C-alpha positions in Angstrom: 95.5 143.8 119.2 92.3 143.8 117.0 89.4 142.8 116.9 90.2 139.7 114.6 93.2 138.7 116.7 90.6 138.6 120.0 88.5 136.4 118.0 91.1 134.2 117.3 93.3 133.9 120.4 90.0 133.4 122.2 89.2 130.7 120.4 86.4 132.2 119.0 85.8 133.6 115.9 83.2 135.9 114.8 82.8 135.8 111.0 83.2 132.4 110.9 80.6 131.1 113.6 83.2 129.1 115.8 84.2 128.4 118.7 87.6 126.7 119.0 87.5 125.4 115.8 84.2 124.4 116.6 81.5 124.9 114.2 78.4 126.5 116.3 75.0 125.6 115.8 73.1 128.2 113.7 69.8 130.3 114.1 67.8 131.6 111.7 66.6 135.6 112.8 63.5 137.5 113.0 62.6 141.3 113.4 59.5 141.4 115.6 58.4 143.9 116.9 61.8 146.1 115.0 63.8 144.0 116.7 65.7 140.3 116.1 64.9 137.4 117.8 66.7 134.4 116.9 64.4 130.7 116.3 64.6 128.3 113.7 65.0 125.9 116.4 65.1 125.7 120.6 68.0 124.4 122.8 68.2 121.1 123.9 69.2 122.7 127.2 70.3 125.7 129.6 72.8 127.3 128.0 73.1 126.1 124.7 75.4 128.3 122.2 73.8 129.2 119.0 75.1 131.0 116.4 73.5 133.8 113.6 74.7 134.9 110.0 72.4 137.3 109.9 73.9 139.7 112.5 77.5 138.0 113.1 75.5 136.5 116.9 76.1 134.6 119.8 73.7 133.3 121.8 72.5 131.6 124.3 69.3 129.5 125.4 67.8 130.4 128.7 65.0 127.6 128.8 61.9 130.2 126.9 64.1 131.8 124.9 67.7 132.3 122.4 69.3 135.7 123.9 71.9 137.0 122.5 75.5 136.4 124.6 78.1 138.2 123.0 78.6 141.2 120.5 81.8 142.1 118.4 83.2 143.4 121.5 82.5 140.5 124.0 82.7 137.0 123.2 84.1 135.1 126.8 81.0 134.6 127.9 79.7 133.1 124.4 83.6 131.1 124.9 83.1 129.7 128.3 79.4 128.7 127.7 80.5 126.6 125.1 83.0 124.6 126.1 81.3 123.7 128.8 78.5 122.6 127.2 79.4 118.5 128.0 79.0 119.1 131.7 75.3 121.5 131.0 74.3 118.9 128.5 74.6 116.0 131.0 72.9 118.3 134.0 70.0 118.1 131.8 70.0 114.8 130.5 70.3 113.7 134.0 67.2 115.7 134.9 65.4 114.7 131.5 66.5 110.4 132.1 64.1 110.7 135.9 61.2 111.1 133.8 61.2 107.0 132.4 60.8 103.9 134.3 59.7 101.6 132.6 60.4 100.5 128.7 56.4 99.8 128.4 56.1 102.9 128.8 56.6 104.8 125.4 57.5 108.4 126.7 57.4 109.7 130.3 56.5 107.6 133.5 52.6 108.4 133.3 52.2 107.0 129.9 49.6 104.4 128.6 49.8 101.5 126.9 46.9 98.7 126.2 47.3 96.1 126.9 50.8 96.3 128.5 52.5 94.3 125.8 51.3 96.0 122.7 54.6 96.8 120.8 57.0 95.2 121.5 58.7 95.0 118.5 59.5 96.0 115.6 56.6 94.8 113.4 54.2 95.6 116.1 50.9 97.1 114.9 49.0 99.9 117.3 48.1 103.5 116.7 49.2 106.1 118.7 47.6 109.6 120.3 49.4 112.5 121.3 47.1 115.2 123.1 48.9 118.9 122.7 47.2 122.9 123.9 45.6 123.8 120.6 47.3 126.1 118.8 45.5 129.6 117.8 45.9 129.2 113.4 46.7 132.8 113.2 48.7 133.5 116.1 52.3 134.6 115.1 51.0 133.8 111.4 53.8 135.2 108.7 52.2 137.6 106.3 53.0 140.1 103.5 51.6 142.9 102.4 51.4 144.2 98.7 49.2 146.0 96.6 46.3 144.2 94.3 43.7 146.0 92.0 40.3 145.7 92.8 38.8 147.0 89.7 37.4 143.5 89.3 35.3 145.1 92.1 35.3 148.7 92.5 37.3 149.9 90.2 40.5 150.5 89.1 42.2 151.4 92.6 45.2 149.4 93.8 44.8 148.8 97.9 47.4 147.7 99.6 46.5 144.6 101.4 47.7 142.1 103.8 47.9 137.9 103.4 48.4 134.9 105.4 48.7 131.2 104.2 50.7 131.5 100.9 52.2 128.2 100.4 50.9 125.0 101.7 53.2 124.6 104.4 52.2 127.7 105.9 48.7 126.4 106.1 49.0 123.0 107.4 51.6 124.5 110.4 48.9 124.4 113.1 47.9 121.7 111.7 50.5 119.6 112.3 53.2 118.4 115.0 56.1 120.4 114.6 57.5 123.3 116.9 54.1 124.9 117.2 52.9 122.1 119.9 54.6 121.5 123.2 54.2 117.9 124.9 52.5 118.5 128.5 55.4 118.2 130.7 51.8 118.1 133.3 51.4 114.2 133.5 47.6 114.8 133.0 47.3 114.1 129.0 50.5 111.3 128.8 51.0 109.7 125.8 48.8 106.6 124.7 49.5 103.9 122.9 45.7 101.1 122.0 45.9 98.5 119.9 44.6 98.5 116.0 41.2 98.5 115.8 38.9 97.0 114.0 37.4 99.9 112.6 40.0 101.6 110.2 38.7 103.6 107.2 39.2 106.6 105.2 37.2 108.9 103.9 37.5 112.7 101.6 34.5 114.0 100.8 34.2 117.0 97.9 30.3 118.8 98.0 29.7 119.5 94.4 26.1 121.2 93.8 24.2 121.7 90.2 23.2 125.1 89.9 20.8 126.5 87.0 21.3 129.3 85.5 18.5 131.0 83.8 19.0 131.8 79.9 19.9 135.2 80.5 22.6 134.7 83.0 24.2 132.4 81.0 24.5 134.4 78.2 25.9 136.6 80.5 28.6 134.2 81.7 29.6 133.2 79.3 30.3 136.5 77.2 31.8 137.4 80.6 34.2 134.4 80.2 35.0 135.0 76.7 36.1 138.4 76.4 37.2 139.7 79.7 35.0 139.6 83.4 36.1 143.7 84.3 34.1 144.9 81.9 31.4 142.5 81.5 30.3 142.8 85.5 30.1 146.8 85.2 28.1 146.4 81.9 25.5 143.7 83.9 22.7 145.8 84.4 22.6 146.8 81.2 23.0 143.7 79.2 19.7 142.1 82.1 18.0 145.1 81.1 18.4 144.2 76.5 17.6 140.7 77.8 14.3 141.0 79.5 13.4 143.8 76.2 14.1 141.3 74.0 11.1 138.4 76.2 7.8 140.0 76.2 7.1 136.8 76.7 8.1 136.6 80.1 7.6 139.6 80.5 3.3 138.9 80.3 4.7 136.0 82.0 5.8 138.1 85.4 2.9 140.1 84.9 0.5 137.0 85.3 1.7 136.0 88.7 2.1 139.2 89.4 -2.7 139.5 88.8 -3.3 136.5 90.5 -1.7 137.8 94.1 -3.1 140.6 93.5 -6.6 139.2 93.2 -6.4 135.9 93.8 -3.3 135.6 96.6 -2.5 132.7 95.4 1.4 133.0 94.9 3.0 131.5 91.4 6.0 131.5 89.5 6.6 132.6 86.3 7.9 128.9 85.6 3.9 127.9 87.0 2.8 130.3 84.4 5.0 128.8 81.5 2.9 125.2 82.5 -0.3 125.5 83.4 -0.5 127.5 80.5 1.8 126.4 77.2 3.2 122.7 79.4 7.6 124.0 79.6 9.1 125.1 81.8 12.3 127.2 81.2 15.4 125.8 80.5 17.5 125.4 83.7 20.8 125.3 82.4 21.8 123.2 85.5 26.1 122.5 85.2 27.9 121.4 88.8 30.1 123.4 90.0 33.1 122.5 93.5 31.8 124.4 96.5 34.4 123.0 98.7 36.0 119.6 101.2 34.9 118.6 103.6 37.7 118.5 107.1 38.0 114.9 107.0 36.0 112.9 110.3 36.7 109.7 111.8 36.0 107.4 114.5 38.0 104.6 116.6 36.3 102.2 118.8 38.3 100.1 120.9 36.6 97.0 123.5 38.9 97.4 126.5 39.2 93.9 128.8 40.9 94.7 132.5 42.8 91.1 133.2 43.8 92.0 136.2 43.4 95.3 138.6 46.4 97.2 137.2 45.2 97.4 134.0 41.9 97.4 135.1 43.7 101.1 136.9 45.6 101.4 133.2 42.4 101.3 130.9 40.2 104.7 133.5 42.5 106.5 132.8 42.9 106.1 128.8 38.7 106.7 129.2 39.8 109.9 131.5 42.5 111.7 129.4 40.3 111.3 126.4 37.7 112.4 128.1 39.2 115.7 129.6 41.8 116.3 126.0 38.0 117.0 124.1 36.3 119.5 127.2 37.3 123.0 127.5 39.2 124.0 131.0 37.3 126.4 132.5 40.8 128.5 134.1 42.7 130.2 132.3 46.3 129.7 133.3 48.9 131.2 131.9 47.7 131.7 128.7 47.1 135.6 126.9 44.9 137.2 126.0 45.0 140.6 124.8 48.5 140.6 126.2 47.2 139.8 130.0 47.4 136.1 131.8 44.5 134.6 133.8 47.0 134.1 136.5 47.9 138.3 136.7 44.3 139.8 135.9 40.9 138.3 137.7 38.8 139.8 134.9 40.3 138.1 132.0 39.9 135.2 134.0 36.7 135.5 134.7 35.3 135.7 131.4 37.4 133.5 129.2 37.5 129.4 129.0 40.5 127.6 127.9 40.2 126.1 124.2 40.0 121.9 124.4 43.5 119.8 124.1 44.2 119.0 120.2 45.7 115.3 119.1 47.5 113.2 116.7 46.5 110.2 116.0 49.3 108.0 113.9 48.9 104.7 112.8 52.3 102.8 113.6 54.2 99.9 113.2 57.3 99.5 115.7 58.9 103.0 115.5 57.6 104.2 112.4 54.4 105.5 110.6 52.8 102.7 109.1 53.3 103.0 105.6 50.0 102.1 104.0 47.3 103.4 106.8 45.9 106.2 106.7 48.0 109.7 108.0 46.0 112.5 109.7 46.4 116.0 110.9 45.8 117.4 114.4 43.1 116.2 114.8 40.1 117.9 117.4 38.1 115.2 119.7 33.9 115.5 118.4 32.8 113.0 120.6 34.2 110.0 123.5 31.2 107.3 124.0 31.7 104.3 126.6 29.3 102.1 126.8 30.4 100.3 130.7 28.1 96.9 128.9 29.2 95.6 125.9 28.0 92.6 126.1 24.7 93.0 126.8 24.5 92.8 130.6 26.0 94.2 133.7 29.3 92.3 135.2 31.7 94.5 137.2 34.3 92.8 139.0 34.8 93.2 143.5 35.7 96.6 143.3 33.0 97.1 141.6 35.6 97.3 137.7 33.4 96.4 134.9 34.4 93.5 133.3 34.6 95.3 130.3 34.0 98.2 128.2 34.2 100.1 124.8 35.0 103.0 124.1 34.3 105.2 121.0 36.7 108.0 119.8 35.5 110.1 117.3 38.0 113.1 115.6 38.5 116.0 112.9 40.9 117.0 111.8 42.0 120.3 112.0 43.0 120.9 108.8 41.5 120.6 104.7 43.8 117.9 102.5 45.1 118.4 99.3 45.5 117.3 95.9 49.7 118.3 97.1 50.2 116.1 100.2 48.7 112.8 98.0 51.7 111.3 96.7 51.4 107.8 95.4 48.2 106.9 96.9 49.9 107.7 100.5 49.0 110.8 102.0 52.3 112.9 103.0 51.2 115.5 104.8 51.3 114.2 108.4 55.1 113.4 108.8 56.8 115.4 110.2 60.0 116.3 111.8 60.4 115.4 115.3 57.3 113.7 115.6 57.5 111.2 119.1 57.1 107.6 117.6 58.0 104.3 119.8 61.4 104.1 121.1 63.8 101.3 119.6 67.0 99.2 121.6 70.0 101.3 120.1 72.3 100.5 122.6 75.7 100.3 122.4 76.1 97.1 125.0 73.6 95.5 122.6 75.2 94.9 119.6 78.0 93.8 118.3 80.1 93.5 114.9 80.0 97.4 114.6 80.5 98.9 111.3 79.7 103.0 110.3 78.9 102.8 106.8 78.0 106.9 107.0 75.8 109.6 107.8 72.9 111.7 108.2 72.0 114.9 106.4 72.6 116.5 110.0 75.4 115.2 111.0 74.6 111.5 112.7 77.0 108.7 112.5 74.7 105.8 110.9 76.3 102.1 111.7 75.0 98.2 110.6 75.2 95.6 113.1 73.6 92.9 114.8 72.3 92.0 118.2 74.8 90.2 120.0 73.1 86.2 119.3 71.0 87.5 115.9 72.4 87.0 112.8 70.0 88.8 111.1 71.9 92.5 110.2 70.5 96.1 111.2 71.2 100.0 110.3 70.3 102.7 112.3 72.3 105.0 115.1 73.9 104.5 118.1 72.1 105.2 121.7 74.5 106.9 123.6 75.7 109.2 120.1 72.4 110.8 120.3 72.4 110.9 124.2 75.2 114.0 123.2 73.3 114.8 120.5 70.1 115.2 120.4 68.9 113.6 124.3 65.2 114.4 124.1 65.1 110.8 122.0 66.0 108.6 124.0 64.4 106.8 126.9 65.9 104.4 129.2 64.9 100.6 129.9 64.1 99.5 133.4 66.7 97.7 132.7 69.8 99.9 132.5 70.0 100.3 128.7 69.5 103.1 125.8 66.5 102.9 123.9 66.0 105.9 120.8 63.1 107.6 119.4 63.7 107.6 115.4 60.9 109.8 114.6 63.0 112.4 116.1 66.4 112.2 114.7 66.7 112.3 110.1 67.8 108.2 110.7 65.3 105.8 109.9 65.9 101.8 112.0 65.4 99.3 109.4 66.8 94.9 108.8 69.9 94.9 106.3 69.5 91.8 103.4 
């Protein structure tokens, strides 16, 4: 039996990446340390099968990375795993759903909301805070090498140099909530939902500076700008010398300043000489030059008033999460430094501390990012201030809980904002795929008059429906279908119905007029 016959008889086709006639999800291939590594996305469950056309190979997800399960002679394992994919996915889903206890908690059983009724409808406005491990901007960054003509600096030598961040998305890779960032699964840094504060603003600041150019310098720069800078820089010393030889008055003034300092000790400059003798000063030739953009900063202030014992506990947890997130960690644990983990090397553990968490701040409207409020890239928390007497007097409940708190948190974006990221007045830089927004009730058991109207780019079925007892029509997805393909985008509510995080799929939920 030929290899090609085996492929077809076995149900697995290495040439088109199908098993039993079904297309296996595609993977990308990268070269790392002289070996091929399957990338492109993470698996949804252990033993999920993927395929790469680059090397005609099937891979399986082991929970951390894609590992090879087949080559051109052996495809039995890949076929077996693919045929049992529903079983593997269901087992993974059973484990995942254990993390969800209540509908009021947005993501995971440790998530926090204040007040408890925040984000209860599709038009609810609130602020969403997600916390992640800081990602070093140059770690595992894609670079390229090219020869650069250095003649404009040192002579005509071309040298091969490495560069990163050729394009804006590469620069933003560590500033957006994409594949680099993994949600904390320890419960120590839960997602937080708070009401919309009263101090929402957006400020962009650029530094421009006026610089003075002397006549000689201005002449050199003007000439260089006209004729080319390479030769003019080489001649700069000669040009300066020529300029001074043609300006004896400048030379005389310089001699006066030296004489005065030598005889009297007075420190004066040539400008002082011209002003005191002739009543003139040099023409400053001031020009304004762009220096830099400043990283955006903003503050959010919340007044938190516990109306019962449970709300008091939630408020304390919210405050502690912000405190913990802005502070470094003394132990680096599994973090590697120079290829060695802190948990495996006492010297490394003793020598370093771990950088604090970063925070994704998102203004929300229902399950989507608010269309008219600022959007931010990943942010560092720079200040956390708690006022335990915001009303001007000390007052506590019987258990010692303050009757009110004022929480002020200051943020700094970790990346600069650029013109290309502004579209019709709205910052589009931080609408990353997979960002976890609030969940919308989308269980098929709650709907009627269901009609399929199309498919998303990734192949998700799109429907129109109305909720039972409500005539308003909606367009979106069925939670049961999403549970099969994207279990990470589904939440179980306490009444047994399912909700969908539309921000994690390529479909938006919307009203149908």
